[in-house]
Each structure stands twice: as structure tokens, then as C-alpha cells.
N, C-alpha and C positions, 0 to 999 in steps of 0.2 A: 504493500500498500504506499509505504513511505518513498518509494522507489516510484511510483506514479507521479506523485506529489512534485518530486522535486523530476521528472520528464516533462509536467504541465508546467511547471515554474520556468524551466530552462524555455520553453518551448514558445510559452508566454513572452516571455524576454526578449527571443531572438526575433521574435515578430515585431515588437515595439521599436527594437534597434533595426530594424529593417524600416518601419516606417520612418523613424524620425530621419535614418539614414536620407531617403527619398526626399523627404521635406525639404531637407536641409541641401540639397544639390539641386532641386527644382529654385532654390532662392539664391544659390550661389549661380547657379547658370543664366538667371535673368538678370544678374549684376553683372557677369562678367563677360556675356557672351550673346553675339549678335541674334537674337530668336524672334525679331519682327520679318514679317511678310517680303520675299523676296522682290517680287513683281506685283502683286496686289495689292492695289491702293486702297482705303477705309471708300474713297471715292466721294468725301466732303469737298475736296479740291475742285470738282464737277456742278458743284451748288452754289451758284452766284447770288447773293445777296446785295438788294440795288440800294445806294447810298441814297438818303434822305438829307440834303441838302438846308432843310426847314424842319428840324423835327418839333420844335415848336415844345420844347421840355428842356428844365434844369437838371443836369448830370445827377442831382443831388437828391431828385423825386425820383427814380428809377429805385422800383420794389423789385428784389430779386426772390422775394419770398414765394413758397409754393407747400401747396400740401401730397403727400404720395400715402396713399393707404390709409389716411387717419392723422397721419403724422406730421407736424409742420416742420417745415424744411427753409433755414434761412436763404438757401439759394437753391437751382434745381441740380444738386451736385452730391455726391456721394463716392466713397472711395470703394471701388469694388473688392469681391471674394478674393482674397489672395493666399491666407496662407495659418498654419497652425499645426502642432503636432512636432515642434523642435524648440532646441532652447531659444535659436536665433528668433524665430516667428514669434517667442514670448514676448521679446521686448520689439517688435515690430510692430504687434497688435495693440501692445501697451503704449506705442507713439501715436497711433494713428487714431487710438479711441478719443485720449487726452483730446486730439487736437479737433476731432470733429465734435466732441462735447463743448468746449469752449467755442465752436462755430456754431453750432445748432445746427449740424448734418448728420452724417450715418455713415455706418460700413457696414459690409458683408465679411463674413470669415469663411476663411476656409472652409474645405470638406471636414469634418468632425469626425467623422469615423472613428479616426485615432482617439479619439475622447473615452470609447467605450471601452477600450482596452485597460486603461491605467490613468490613476488619478495625477502620476505625473505629467502624463501629457495633459490631462484638462484642462490645468491652471492655463496655459498656452492660448485657452479659448476664453476662459471666465476671465482673465487679467483685461478683454474689450469693455465687458459688463462694469465692471470694479471702476474703470478708471473713465467709463461712462454710462453714468447713471439715468441719463436722461435723452443720451443720444438715438435716434433708430440705430438697432443692430441685427442683422439679417442671420438667424443659423445655416446650415449648411451640409446638404447630404448628395452622392451622386448617384445618378442613373443606375449605375451596374450595383449596386450596394442594395437598390429598389428590387431589381431582376433576379436577386440571388434572394429575396424572399427577407428583409431587414423588417424585426417586427415594429408594428406600430408603436409599443412600449418604448422602444429603445428610440425611436425618434423624436417622441413625444419629449423624449429623457434629455437630447440633446438639445430641444428647442428650451425648455426648463432650464438647463446649464446656464445660458446665458440671458434666461429673461427677454427671449428673442421677440421682436415685432412683426417678424414673418421668417417665412422657413422658404430657404434656397435649394430647390433641384437643379442640380447642375448638369447637364448632356452633354457627353463628353467621348461618343463611340471611336471618333478620330484619335484622340488620345492615345484612348486605352488599347487599339491596334497596336499602335506603335510604342507604348512604353514597354519595357522590357518586361515586368512582371502583371500587363495589364491583365484586363478582365473584359472582355469583349462580350459581355452579355447583356441584352439587352431585351430579350424575349420578357412579354407581361409589363413593363415599367409604365405604360400609358394607364395600364387597368391598378397597377399599385399607385400612382399618381392621384387615381381618382380616390383610391381609398384611403391616402394621407387628408388629400384636399377636406373630405368628408369627415373627420377622425379627428386632427388637428385644431386648436383654437386660431392659430394664429395663421393668415394667408399665408398660402404658397405662389414662390415665386419662382418660373421655371426660366432657367438661363443657359445658353452657350456657352465653352470655355474658349471661343475665339474663331469658330468658323461659321459663325452666324446661323440665325431662326428663318425656316420657309415660312412663308406663311400657311401654308397648310397645316406644318406642325404647330404651329400657334394655333388653328381652327381646333384642333384634337386637343390641344391642351386646355384652352377657353372651355371646350364639353365636358372636360375632365375636372373642371372646378378651378383651376387657375386663377389667383385673381390678379398678376401681371406676369409681365414676361423681358427678359433681356436681351437683347440683339446679341451681343459680344461678336461682332461681325469680324469678319478676315480685313486686315490692314495693319492691323497691330501686331500682338504677342501670337506667335503661334507653337501652341502646345505640341505639334509633330514635331517642331523644330526644337523646342525644350528636351522634347524626350529622343529626338538624333541625336545630341551629345551625350546622354546617358547612354544608349545604345551604343554609341561608336565606345566610348572607355570601357564599354563591358564586352567588346569584342561582337557583337549580334551583327553579321554581316546583313542578313534578310529584314531587321527591325531598321537598321540604318537604310538600306535601300527605301523601305517604306514611306521614311523620315522624310527622304530626300523626295519621293513623289508626291506625298503629300505636306509638306509643307508649305505651300500656299494656297490649300484646297477650303474651301468654302464660299460664301457669299459677303461682300462687300457690306460694310456696316451700312454707311448710307441707303443702299440697294435694299438690305434688309429690313431696314426701318420703315423706309416707304413703302414694301412691298406688305408689311405688316399692317401698317395704319391703311391701307388700300382696303384690305381684306378684312380689319377688326377693328375693334374701339378699345379694346382691350387697354390699361396702362402699359406704356412701352420704356424701359429704361434701355437708352441708347449708348451702347459701349463696343469697345474692341477699334484702339489705334488714337482713340481721342487724346489731343494733346495739348490743346489751347482752349480758351474760350470763347473762340472762333466757331473751331467744333461743337462745343456747348449751345452755344447761340443757333446755328446751324441744325442742331438735331430737334431742338426745341422748335424752331421756326416750320422743322416737315413734321411736327406732332408729337414727339417724343415728349413725357410727363417728368422725365429725368433723366441724367446723365451719369455715366460711372467711370471711373479711370482706376485701373490699379498697377501696371507699370512705371509711369512716370513718379506714381509716391513712394516705391519700393524704394529708392536711394535714401529720400529723406525720411522716410520711416526707421533705417535701420542706425539713424545720427539723434535726430531728436523729436519732442513735438513739437518744436518753435520751427524747426525746417520742413515738417510738414504743413503747419499751419503757412507758414511763408509761400509755400506753393500754390496749398488750394485758395488762398488769398489773392491771391496774384493771377489764378484762372477766373475769378471772382471779378478781379477789377476788367479783365479783358471781356468777358461776359456782357457787364456791365455798359464797357465802351461800345460795343459793339450794338446794344441795345439803343444807345444815345445816336449813335449814327443812323438808328432804323426810325426813331422816333419813336420807339415803343418803349413806355413806361412801367411794364409790370410784362407777367407769365403770358397772361391774355392777349396781350396786342400783339407780342412775339409769336404769339401762333398764329397769325392772321397776316404777317408783312409776306409780300410775295417773292419768289424767288424765281432762277431761272436756271433749269439743268443742263448741265451740256455733255458733251463727250459722253462717256462710257457710262454714267449715271443718266444720262436722256435713254439709253437703250435700252436698261434695267427699268425705268419708268415708262416707256412708251410699250413693254412688255406688260406689267402691269396694269396699265390701263387698257388693255386691250382684252386683258385674260382673268382679272381677278376681281 
């Protein structure tokens, strides 16, 4: 009996060590290596906002506040799902949480499955709510875990762990198939999401991890009870690229080949956003390659309810809450500046400004207008 207990303890420790190692590798690769799409763009550069030389508003009168899923934000911005489950992740989440609490914004945590294994990993997530008692915080679980039959009780535990305002379900089949230890299991995920949405008190948000949501998938998710979606489109961080670096380091040739093949796989962010908006009225968070307040403004003009950035916040978050606040405050300043040049004094007016779609975005827009 004692032998089995030792074996189980050793097996559990090995699993925890593997999770922590993978989480730290993800962070370090994103910090140190080029992980963005190579040739695919977000297509926000193909969206042209029209300058208003008579804005008829004062800059100080501009109101960037908004409400998302019943929670008030000082600006339509949050820090996207990033990390957890490693010592480095604890510091990152702590710094982000302190910053968004002070700024009146929000954040989403990385996948919390690791927190179910050991309390040592749990506090890399709970630090977020500790440092941000009032901010919007999203819990997070993956589609592959739902496919494998994760218990509703465990999912509720993850939500309660951080007193979450919403539960993110991340959909990442492209990442799973490239990841060296990935689990490309997606059978019955939709049915599982339906069960979660009807059982968990917090609203469910479905998001991609950088390959973009299609309008057909969003339609299915909406019927399943999801209350909002996040585009996480192509043009920013490619998790096929992130896993490519890991596969290369492990000498896994077939995974390296897949990573190369799928590096730029997906739907550009602006195209995903436009198509979702054409098909559905569900609240949409625009993310995937957003880098400036101009990208935020364009997302909102195209119908997004909120925007999110992850990679640009990562490096500041390894330093201090002040660095995170500095970055976010600059993005909000850029957003307000664009709003001033459009004559839009609040989010409602920004959503109504005209724009012109050019280049590749115009092709996607034409397809959506004719087929959705």
C-alpha cells in the first residue's frame, strides 16, 4: 500500500513538474523568440477611418467607459488570457492584476487545469483576485479538457477559486495538434460547453488562441449558451509557432513540420470580427495582434464590445505593475486621440463612425456581405 502511495505521489509530482516546465517555456518563448504570424496580417491596416476636421468636442469630454457582461470598465480594454501554473506566471499575474485594479479594467487568466493538481500551482492564479478584488477576472479552461469529460464540479471549482466574473473556454485545436504533448481531442466539446453554460453561474466566453473564430462556429456557440466570444484572430501570436520552438528543441521532426505548415493558419482578426458581427449580435472581444489604441478604435468601430491584448503586456508584466499601467495608459491615450479625430465622444458614437475597407479586408467583407 505504501509503495502505491509513493508511486502516486511521484506520478503527481512528475505531472506538476511537466506542467510548470511547459508553462515557463511558453512564457520564455514569447519573450525571447519571434512568435507572430509571418505573412498574415490582422488586416486592421486595410481599414481606413475617416478624419473629421470639425470634431466639435473637447478632448477632455471624451468618455471611454463601457460595460461588458454587466461589469463596468473605464475603457474598452482588458489584458487577454496569458498564463498561470508556474512561478514566473505568479509574478506576471500579480503585476497585471494590480494594474487593472487601479485602472478599472480586467484580465483573463491562462488555462487553470494546472490548479486542480496542487495548491502550489493554485496560487499562481488566485494571486489575481487577491491583487484585484474589484476588477473583471476571467477563469479559463480548454476545449480539450471538456472533450475528455472534465467534471462540472471541477470547472465550478476553477471559477470559485478566483471569484471569476466569467469563464473562458479556449478553443485551440491547431495548437493541440502541434504541441509535443498536445491532446487533439475535440469530440463532444460543443455539447460540453452547453452543459457548462447551463450549470455555471458565471457567463461563459468562448475564445480562440490566435487562429480566429469563424461566424459558423460562433453561431453554434451562441446556441449552446455562450454569452460572448473573443476573436483571437491571426496576425498576432501564433501558438503553432510557440509549439514549433518546443518541438524543435525536443527533436520532434513531424511536429516541427506541422508547426511550419500551420504557423500562419487562421482567420485574420479584422476579418473574423467583421464576419461575426455580420452574422450575430453576440458581444465580441476583439483580440489577436492588436498593438495600439488605433487597433482598439478600429475594432470598436467595426462592432467589438471590448478589446484585449496579451503579448504586448507580457514584457511589462515581468517587471512591475507600474510598467503594465504605463503601457495600458498609453493605449487608452491613443484610443482617446483617435476618438477625438473622429468626433466620437463615447463608445456609442465610436461604433457609428464610417470607415472604408480596402485590400484583403475588402475581399473578406465582400464575401461576408454576400454569404452571411
